[in-house]
DSSP file (Angstrom, degrees, kcal/mol; ACC not computed):
  #  RESIDUE AA STRUCTURE BP1 BP2  ACC     N-H-->O    O-->H-N    N-H-->O    O-->H-N    TCO  KAPPA ALPHA  PHI   PSI    X-CA   Y-CA   Z-CA
    1    1 A M              0   0    0      0, 0.0     2,-0.3     0, 0.0     0, 0.0   0.000 360.0 360.0 360.0 132.6   69.0  116.1  -58.2
    2    2 A S        -     0   0    0      2,-0.0     2,-0.4     0, 0.0     0, 0.0  -0.866 360.0-164.3-114.3 151.8   69.0  116.3  -54.4
    3    3 A T        -     0   0    0     -2,-0.3     2,-0.4     2,-0.0     0, 0.0  -0.989  23.4-119.5-133.4 140.0   66.1  116.8  -52.1
    4    4 A V        -     0   0    0     -2,-0.4     2,-0.4     2,-0.0    -2,-0.0  -0.676  32.9-175.2 -80.3 129.7   66.1  117.8  -48.5
    5    5 A V        -     0   0    0     -2,-0.4     2,-0.4     2,-0.0    -2,-0.0  -0.993  19.3-134.5-127.7 132.2   64.5  115.2  -46.3
    6    6 A R        +     0   0    0     -2,-0.4     2,-0.3     0, 0.0    -2,-0.0  -0.718  27.7 175.9 -87.0 133.2   63.8  115.6  -42.6
    7    7 A I        -     0   0    0     -2,-0.4    -2,-0.0     1,-0.0     0, 0.0  -0.904  36.8 -88.3-129.3 162.0   64.7  112.6  -40.4
    8    8 A S     >  -     0   0    0     -2,-0.3     4,-2.3     1,-0.1     5,-0.2  -0.260  32.2-118.8 -66.9 155.7   64.6  112.2  -36.6
    9    9 A D  H  > S+     0   0    0      1,-0.2     4,-2.6     2,-0.2     5,-0.2   0.876 115.4  56.3 -60.4 -37.5   67.6  113.1  -34.5
   10   10 A H  H  > S+     0   0    0      2,-0.2     4,-2.2     1,-0.2    -1,-0.2   0.935 109.0  44.3 -61.7 -47.3   67.8  109.5  -33.4
   11   11 A L  H  > S+     0   0    0      1,-0.2     4,-2.5     2,-0.2    -1,-0.2   0.893 112.9  52.4 -65.4 -39.2   68.1  108.2  -36.9
   12   12 A A  H  X S+     0   0    0     -4,-2.3     4,-2.4     2,-0.2    -2,-0.2   0.910 109.5  49.1 -62.8 -42.2   70.6  110.9  -37.9
   13   13 A D  H  X S+     0   0    0     -4,-2.6     4,-2.3     2,-0.2    -2,-0.2   0.912 111.8  48.4 -63.7 -42.4   72.8  110.0  -34.9
   14   14 A E  H  X S+     0   0    0     -4,-2.2     4,-2.7     1,-0.2     5,-0.2   0.907 111.6  50.0 -63.9 -40.9   72.6  106.3  -35.8
   15   15 A A  H  X S+     0   0    0     -4,-2.5     4,-2.6     2,-0.2    -2,-0.2   0.892 109.6  51.2 -65.1 -39.7   73.5  107.1  -39.4
   16   16 A K  H  X S+     0   0    0     -4,-2.4     4,-1.3     2,-0.2    -2,-0.2   0.926 112.8  45.8 -62.0 -45.3   76.5  109.2  -38.3
   17   17 A T  H  X S+     0   0    0     -4,-2.3     4,-1.2     1,-0.2     3,-0.4   0.952 117.2  42.7 -63.0 -50.3   77.8  106.4  -36.1
   18   18 A R  H  X S+     0   0    0     -4,-2.7     4,-2.6     1,-0.2    -2,-0.2   0.856 107.2  61.5 -66.9 -34.7   77.4  103.8  -38.7
   19   19 A S  H  X>S+     0   0    0     -4,-2.6     5,-2.6    -5,-0.2     4,-0.7   0.843 101.6  53.0 -63.3 -32.6   78.7  105.9  -41.5
   20   20 A K  H  <5S+     0   0    0     -4,-1.3     3,-0.4    -3,-0.4    -1,-0.2   0.906 111.9  44.9 -67.8 -40.6   82.1  106.2  -39.8
   21   21 A V  H  <5S+     0   0    0     -4,-1.2    -2,-0.2     1,-0.2    -1,-0.2   0.891 118.5  42.7 -68.3 -39.9   82.3  102.4  -39.5
   22   22 A E  H  <5S-     0   0    0     -4,-2.6    -1,-0.2     2,-0.1    -2,-0.2   0.452 108.9-122.4 -87.8  -1.7   81.2  101.9  -43.1
   23   23 A H  T  <5S+     0   0    0     -4,-0.7     2,-0.3    -3,-0.4    -3,-0.2   0.921  70.7 122.3  58.5  47.4   83.4  104.8  -44.5
   24   24 A R      < -     0   0    0     -5,-2.6    -1,-0.2    -6,-0.1     2,-0.1  -0.847  68.0-101.5-126.8 164.9   80.4  106.6  -46.0
   25   25 A S     >  -     0   0    0     -2,-0.3     4,-2.2     1,-0.1     5,-0.2  -0.456  39.1-108.8 -76.1 163.7   78.9  110.0  -45.5
   26   26 A M  H  > S+     0   0    0      1,-0.2     4,-2.1     2,-0.2     5,-0.2   0.916 122.0  51.2 -60.1 -42.1   75.9  110.3  -43.3
   27   27 A T  H  > S+     0   0    0      1,-0.2     4,-2.4     2,-0.2    -1,-0.2   0.918 109.2  49.8 -61.2 -44.3   73.7  110.9  -46.4
   28   28 A S  H  > S+     0   0    0      1,-0.2     4,-2.4     2,-0.2    -1,-0.2   0.863 108.4  54.0 -63.5 -35.2   75.2  107.9  -48.2
   29   29 A Q  H  X S+     0   0    0     -4,-2.2     4,-2.5     2,-0.2    -1,-0.2   0.927 109.8  46.0 -64.9 -44.3   74.4  105.8  -45.2
   30   30 A V  H  X S+     0   0    0     -4,-2.1     4,-2.4     2,-0.2    -2,-0.2   0.901 112.8  50.9 -65.2 -40.3   70.8  106.8  -45.1
   31   31 A E  H  X S+     0   0    0     -4,-2.4     4,-2.5     2,-0.2    -2,-0.2   0.898 109.5  51.2 -62.5 -40.3   70.6  106.2  -48.9
   32   32 A Y  H  X S+     0   0    0     -4,-2.4     4,-2.7     2,-0.2     5,-0.2   0.943 110.8  47.6 -61.5 -48.5   72.1  102.8  -48.4
   33   33 A W  H  X S+     0   0    0     -4,-2.5     4,-2.8     1,-0.2    -2,-0.2   0.902 112.2  50.2 -60.0 -40.2   69.5  101.9  -45.7
   34   34 A A  H  X S+     0   0    0     -4,-2.4     4,-2.6     2,-0.2    -1,-0.2   0.901 110.9  49.0 -65.0 -40.9   66.7  103.2  -48.0
   35   35 A T  H  X S+     0   0    0     -4,-2.5     4,-2.3     2,-0.2    -2,-0.2   0.933 114.5  44.5 -64.2 -46.5   67.9  101.1  -50.9
   36   36 A I  H  X S+     0   0    0     -4,-2.7     4,-2.6     2,-0.2    -2,-0.2   0.929 114.8  49.4 -63.1 -45.6   68.2   98.0  -48.8
   37   37 A G  H  X S+     0   0    0     -4,-2.8     4,-2.4    -5,-0.2    -2,-0.2   0.897 110.9  49.2 -61.8 -41.9   64.8   98.6  -47.2
   38   38 A K  H  X S+     0   0    0     -4,-2.6     4,-2.2     2,-0.2    -1,-0.2   0.929 112.8  47.4 -63.7 -45.3   63.1   99.2  -50.5
   39   39 A A  H  X S+     0   0    0     -4,-2.3     4,-1.3     1,-0.2    -2,-0.2   0.897 112.8  49.2 -63.6 -40.1   64.5   96.0  -52.0
   40   40 A A  H  < S+     0   0    0     -4,-2.6    -1,-0.2     2,-0.2    -2,-0.2   0.886 110.8  49.9 -66.6 -38.9   63.5   94.1  -48.9
   41   41 A E  H  < S+     0   0    0     -4,-2.4    -2,-0.2     1,-0.2    -1,-0.2   0.881 113.6  45.4 -66.8 -37.6   60.0   95.5  -49.0
   42   42 A E  H  < S+     0   0    0     -4,-2.2    -1,-0.2     1,-0.3    -2,-0.2   0.699 125.4  33.0 -77.1 -20.0   59.7   94.6  -52.7
   43   43 A N    ><  +     0   0    0     -4,-1.3     3,-2.0    -5,-0.2    -1,-0.3  -0.549  66.8 166.3-134.9  67.3   61.2   91.1  -52.1
   44   44 A P  T 3  S+     0   0    0      0, 0.0    -1,-0.1     0, 0.0    -3,-0.1   0.675  74.1  60.6 -63.5 -16.7   60.1   90.0  -48.6
   45   45 A D  T 3  S+     0   0    0      2,-0.1    -5,-0.1    -5,-0.0    -2,-0.0   0.570  87.7  89.2 -86.2  -8.6   61.1   86.4  -49.3
   46   46 A L  S <  S-     0   0    0     -3,-2.0    -3,-0.1    -6,-0.2     2,-0.1  -0.714  78.2-121.3 -94.0 139.3   64.8   87.2  -49.9
   47   47 A P     >  -     0   0    0      0, 0.0     4,-2.0     0, 0.0     3,-0.5  -0.395  24.7-113.3 -73.3 154.7   67.3   87.3  -47.0
   48   48 A F  H  > S+     0   0    0      1,-0.2     4,-2.9     2,-0.2     5,-0.2   0.894 115.4  55.9 -52.9 -45.8   69.3   90.5  -46.3
   49   49 A S  H  > S+     0   0    0      1,-0.2     4,-2.3     2,-0.2    -1,-0.2   0.869 107.3  49.3 -60.4 -37.2   72.6   89.0  -47.4
   50   50 A F  H  > S+     0   0    0     -3,-0.5     4,-2.3     2,-0.2    -1,-0.2   0.918 112.0  48.0 -67.6 -43.2   71.2   88.0  -50.8
   51   51 A I  H  X S+     0   0    0     -4,-2.0     4,-2.5     2,-0.2    -2,-0.2   0.932 112.9  48.7 -61.8 -46.1   69.8   91.5  -51.4
   52   52 A K  H  X S+     0   0    0     -4,-2.9     4,-2.1     1,-0.2    -2,-0.2   0.924 113.1  46.2 -61.7 -46.1   73.1   93.1  -50.3
   53   53 A E  H  X S+     0   0    0     -4,-2.3     4,-2.4    -5,-0.2    -1,-0.2   0.858 111.8  52.3 -66.5 -35.2   75.2   90.8  -52.6
   54   54 A T  H  X S+     0   0    0     -4,-2.3     4,-2.4     2,-0.2    -2,-0.2   0.923 109.8  47.9 -66.1 -44.6   72.8   91.4  -55.5
   55   55 A L  H  X S+     0   0    0     -4,-2.5     4,-1.9     2,-0.2    -2,-0.2   0.891 112.4  50.4 -63.1 -38.8   73.1   95.2  -55.1
   56   56 A L  H  X S+     0   0    0     -4,-2.1     4,-2.4    -5,-0.2    -2,-0.2   0.927 110.4  49.1 -63.2 -45.6   76.9   94.8  -54.9
   57   57 A A  H  X S+     0   0    0     -4,-2.4     4,-2.2     1,-0.2    -2,-0.2   0.889 109.1  52.7 -62.5 -39.8   77.0   92.7  -58.1
   58   58 A M  H  X S+     0   0    0     -4,-2.4     4,-2.0     2,-0.2    -1,-0.2   0.904 110.5  47.7 -62.8 -40.8   74.8   95.2  -59.9
   59   59 A E  H  X S+     0   0    0     -4,-1.9     4,-1.7     2,-0.2    -2,-0.2   0.896 110.2  52.0 -67.6 -40.1   77.1   98.0  -59.0
   60   60 A E  H  <>S+     0   0    0     -4,-2.4     5,-2.5     1,-0.2     6,-0.8   0.878 108.3  52.2 -62.8 -37.8   80.2   96.0  -60.1
   61   61 A M  H ><5S+     0   0    0     -4,-2.2     3,-1.3     1,-0.2    -2,-0.2   0.918 107.0  52.5 -63.3 -43.7   78.5   95.3  -63.4
   62   62 A K  H 3<5S+     0   0    0     -4,-2.0    -1,-0.2     1,-0.3    -2,-0.2   0.862 110.9  47.5 -59.8 -36.2   77.9   99.1  -64.0
   63   63 A K  T 3<5S-     0   0    0     -4,-1.7    -1,-0.3    -5,-0.1    -2,-0.2   0.430 114.5-116.3 -87.8   1.0   81.6   99.7  -63.3
   64   64 A G  T < 5S+     0   0    0     -3,-1.3    -3,-0.2    -4,-0.3    -2,-0.1   0.674  79.9 124.7  75.0  17.1   82.7   97.0  -65.7
   65   65 A Q  S   <S+     0   0    0     -5,-2.5     2,-0.3    -6,-0.2    -4,-0.2   0.685  75.2  26.2 -82.3 -18.1   84.3   95.0  -62.9
   66   66 A K  S    S-     0   0    0     -6,-0.8     2,-0.3    -9,-0.1    -2,-0.1  -0.909  72.9-137.0-136.3 163.0   82.3   91.9  -63.7
   67   67 A E        -     0   0    0     -2,-0.3    -6,-0.1    -3,-0.0    -7,-0.0  -0.923  36.7 -88.4-123.1 154.9   80.7   90.4  -66.7
   68   68 A E        -     0   0    0     -2,-0.3     2,-0.4     1,-0.1    -1,-0.0  -0.304  40.4-125.9 -61.7 136.4   77.3   88.8  -67.0
   69   69 A Y        -     0   0    0     -2,-0.0     2,-0.6    -3,-0.0    -1,-0.1  -0.697  18.5-152.3 -84.4 131.9   77.3   85.0  -66.4
   70   70 A T        -     0   0    0     -2,-0.4     2,-0.1     0, 0.0    -1,-0.0  -0.928  12.3-137.4-107.8 122.0   75.7   83.0  -69.1
   71   71 A F              0   0    0     -2,-0.6     0, 0.0     1,-0.2     0, 0.0  -0.478 360.0 360.0 -75.0 145.3   74.2   79.7  -68.1
   72   72 A G              0   0    0     -2,-0.1    -1,-0.2     0, 0.0     0, 0.0   0.439 360.0 360.0  86.1 360.0   74.8   76.5  -70.2
C-alpha cells in the first residue's frame, strides 16, 4: 500500500541528489532516511553505523544471503 506524503521542496531536492549517488529512487531514499531515523529514535544509544549494519543484516537474512549465528 502506498500513501502520498507531502515533504518540503528542500527535502525533496536533497533526496533527489542523494538518491542518484546511492542508486535509489527519490521515494526509496526518503524511506531509507525514515527507517534509519525511526531506528535511531527508538535506540538513541546506538551509533548510526551499527543501526545501518543491523538493517543490512536483517535484509540479507530475509533474502537468504546469510544465516543466523548461533553463539556457543
